[in-house]
C-alpha positions as CSV (number, residue, x, y, z in Angstrom):
1,M,152.4,135.4,34.8
2,S,151.3,133.1,31.8
3,T,148.2,131.6,30.4
4,P,146.4,128.9,31.9
5,S,147.9,126.1,29.4
6,E,151.3,127.0,30.3
7,P,152.6,126.9,33.9
8,A,154.7,129.7,35.5
9,E,158.7,129.0,35.0
10,Q,160.7,130.3,38.0
11,S,162.2,133.4,36.1
12,E,158.8,134.4,35.3
13,L,157.2,134.8,38.8
14,S,157.7,138.3,40.6
15,H,159.6,138.1,44.0
16,R,156.1,138.4,45.4
17,A,154.8,135.3,44.0
18,R,157.9,133.3,44.9
19,A,157.0,134.3,48.4
20,M,153.2,133.2,48.5
21,L,154.3,129.9,46.9
22,R,157.0,129.7,49.8
23,A,154.6,130.5,52.4
24,V,152.4,127.7,50.8
25,A,155.1,125.1,50.8
26,E,155.7,125.7,54.4
27,G,152.2,125.0,55.0
28,R,151.2,128.5,56.3
29,A,148.5,129.1,53.5
30,Q,145.1,128.6,53.3
31,L,142.3,129.1,50.1
32,A,139.1,130.4,50.5
33,S,136.7,128.2,48.7
34,S,135.0,130.1,45.6
35,R,135.2,130.8,42.0
36,E,138.1,133.0,42.7
37,P,139.8,131.5,45.5
38,D,141.5,134.3,48.3
39,L,144.7,133.3,49.8
40,Y,145.3,133.3,53.4
41,I,148.7,133.4,54.5
42,D,149.0,132.9,58.7
43,G,145.4,133.4,58.8
44,V,145.4,136.9,57.3
45,P,144.2,137.7,53.7
46,C,147.0,138.0,51.4
47,C,147.3,141.8,50.3
48,D,147.4,140.7,46.5
49,Q,144.7,138.4,45.4
50,F,145.3,139.2,41.9
51,T,148.4,137.3,42.0
52,A,146.8,134.5,44.3
53,H,144.2,133.8,41.5
54,L,146.9,133.8,39.1
55,L,148.8,131.3,40.9
56,T,145.8,129.1,41.3
57,H,144.6,129.5,37.6
58,D,147.9,128.4,36.4
59,G,148.0,125.3,38.5
60,L,150.6,126.3,40.9
61,I,148.5,126.1,44.3
62,T,145.3,124.4,44.9
63,A,143.1,123.2,48.1
64,E,140.6,121.0,48.6
65,H,137.2,122.3,47.6
66,G,134.5,122.9,50.3
67,R,131.8,125.0,51.0
68,F,131.6,128.6,49.5
69,G,133.8,130.7,51.7
70,Q,135.2,127.6,53.6
71,L,139.2,127.9,54.4
72,A,141.4,124.7,53.4
73,A,144.8,124.3,53.4
74,A,146.5,125.4,50.1
75,T,149.0,122.9,48.7
76,L,151.8,123.2,46.0
77,T,151.3,121.3,42.8
78,S,154.2,119.4,41.2
79,A,154.2,122.6,38.6
80,G,154.3,124.9,41.8
81,A,157.3,122.8,43.2
82,L,158.9,123.0,39.9
83,A,158.4,126.7,39.5
84,L,159.6,127.6,43.2
85,G,162.8,125.4,42.1
86,M,162.1,122.6,44.9
87,V,162.2,119.5,42.3
88,A,164.6,118.9,39.3
89,A,162.9,119.6,35.9
């Protein structure tokens, strides 16, 4: 992946990371409010929380902050949309 100051580029993302971004873009994902937000897809905890944390820390996905552990809809940031190839550079 990349450092937090450098958003990941499309070529740097694994197939799994791109699939996770697509699920967020489709409105199927939620993040648990915490220091290391866990990603849920279709109500099920994602099997690769390490990548979920990287996507969050790299600024590709985000969610509204709530009480600790509370689930909130995950959203794709503009950097996430760019990394996914959904917008022109």
